[in-house]
N, C-alpha and C positions, 0 to 999 in steps of 0.2 A: 523326645524323638525326635528323630529323621527321618531316611529313609532305610538307615543301618544302624540302630540303633542309638541309644543316649550318647550324643558326642560335645566335645568342650574343651575348653582349654582348663589346664591341672589349676585347681585351686581357682579359680577364678569362674567359669562357665559350667564346671563339672568337677562339685566339691565331695568331701567327706558326708557332709550330712543328709546329700543328695542320693550317695551308694546306700546308706544305710538306710533310706526312707524307701530304695527299690528292693533291697531285700525284705525289709518288713514287707512290703505290701505283697510281692510276689510269696512267702511265705503265707501271710495269711489269705490272700486270695485260692492256693491251689490245696490247703489243710481246709478250708471252707468247702471247696469243689470237692474234695477223695473222700473227705468226711475222717481221715486218718494222718498220719504221720504224711507229706510230702518227699520226694527224696531228690536233691538236685545234684547236678556234678558240674563241676565247671572251673575254666581254667586262667590262664592269662598270658598276657604277651612278656616282652622283656622292661617294657619302661621300666624308670624308677619307679614311676606312682603307681602302675599295676600293682603292689604290692600293698601299700597303704589302699587304694580301693579295693583288695582283695579278702582284707580284715576287716573293713568297715561291710561287705556284703555281707560277711558271716556274721556279724553282730547281729544284722540284720532279721539274717534268715534265721536263725535260732532262736530267736528273739519272739517270734511269732509261731514258731513249732517247726519248722523243715530240718530235714536233715543234709548234711553238706557231705559231699564227696570232691576233695580240693584232688586235681591234676597241679597244679602249679602249672610253671612254662609249658605250654602245648600251644599246638596250632587249633585254630576256629574249626576247620573240619576236624580233628578228634571228640571234642565237644560234640559237635552235630551227630556221629559216626558214635559215639556212645550213648547219648542222650536217646537215641533211636533205640539201638538195640540191650542197654543194659539196665532195664526197667525203670530208667528214672522219669518224672513227671515231667521238667527241665532242663536246662542249660543255660548258665552263664558262660560268657566269653569277655573278658576283660581287652580292650583291644581296641584301637585308632588304624587297625590296618596300615595302610601306607604314608599315614601323616608324621611330621615330626613327634620329636619324644615329650615333648611340651605338652600336646594334644593328647585325649586317652579315650574312651569308651565304653559302652556298657552296651552286649547285644543279648538279648534275652532268646531262646531257641526252647524251640515247644516240643513235646514229646512224639514228635517226627521225624527229627533234626531240620525243621526250617524255622524262620524266622516266626517270631511271636506274634501270634494274629492281631491287628490294630484293636480289637477291644480291649484288651486285655493292656495294652500299652498306654492307651488311654486314658483306662483307671489308675494306673502310675501316676501319671501324669495329674489327676485328681488330686491323686494326695498329696504328691509335691505343691500343688499348688493350696493345699487346705483347705480344699473343696470337700474333702470326708475324713473321714475318723473309723481308726480300729483299737480293736483291743488287740494286749500284748497276752503270751499264753499265759497262763499260770504256771508256779514254779517248777510242779512237776509234769507239766504236760511241752516245755521248750525244747528245743530239736541240740543234736548233739552235731559234731566237727568230725570228721576224720581222714586223712589221708589217703588218696586214692593213686596211688603211682603203678600201680596196676592195671589201669585202666588205660596209660600210656602205652603200656608194654600189648596188649590188647591191639590195640591201633594199629601199633606196627606189622602184628601177625598178621593183619588185616590188608593195609598195604602188600605184604609181602606176597600174600598169597592172590592177589590179581594177576601179573605178568603168566605168561603160559610158558615162555625161554627165559632161559640163564640172562644174564648181562656179562657171562663172563668174558673177558677178554677185549671188555668195553672201555675204555678210560673217559670217566665222568667228572668235569668242575662243576660245584656245587657253590652258589651268593646264595648265604643265611640271609643279608643282610642286618646280622646282627640280631636277628628277634628270632619270634616262636620258632623258628625249624629247625635252630643249630641244634637241638635236643634228640629229634626224631632223622632226620633227613640223611647225614652219611652213616647212621644204622639202616635203615633204607633200604641203600642204595650196595652198602658193605655184602648185605646179606642176600643181593642179590646175583653177589658174584663181578660187581665190577671192581674195577680201582678208584678210590673214590680221591677228588681231591676239591680242597674246600677252601673256601677264603670268608672273609666276613663273620666269622663265629667266635665273636670274643663279646659277650653284648655287657656295656658296663650301665645300663640303665639310660643312659644319654644318647648313645651311636646308633640307634635303631632306624635305618633306613637312610644316616646320613653317606652321600657320598655312594652308596650301594643301592643294592637288589634292585627290583623294578625298575626301578623312576631313575635309577642309573647307571641303566645294563653296562655301559663301555666300560666299565671296571672290569663284566664279565667277560666281555668280547675282546678284551688286552691279553686277559688269566688266557683264556681259552689257546690265544692266537700264541 
């Protein structure tokens, strides 16, 4: 773990085994801390590898007794918001933010919507390094996994409740960087009344941040002009 989650090159420094072990330890840790079934909510970005890590994490989490609520493709702030407001014990976001598609990462979020405290991340690292062991849950205590698409709608409702005035009459250009915001951003601005024009909202798993988004702002500048 670094300053912003467990990061690495896909299938080199960040593997499926890492994801399973992170999930196993989080389920084990929060089940023991809570004394009952912990609840986790998590999402992912549009990287091709995010699907691979998503199901690896689910396998690890449920094997040690955590219930998992899957938002699928969504933004990091939405996971933070729902973790804090939805009575979840922790959240997970699979993303490498502005990095190229061949990198990915796993961010762990505490129940207040912030980055997980260092002490927990250090315990996960010790488990990955083989310094500690844990027991899987018995067959009648394993966790379950369910889709939580309504969570994304709750986040959109929250965003659209913030402005105090309409955006009717505004023409807004959005660059979604072929990333997670492609499934949320236009809806939010449309609800607020803006006439919305979107570029880079056709993710294919490998074009995230490629010559677009905040690291290549010239594309949006040209589009707006």
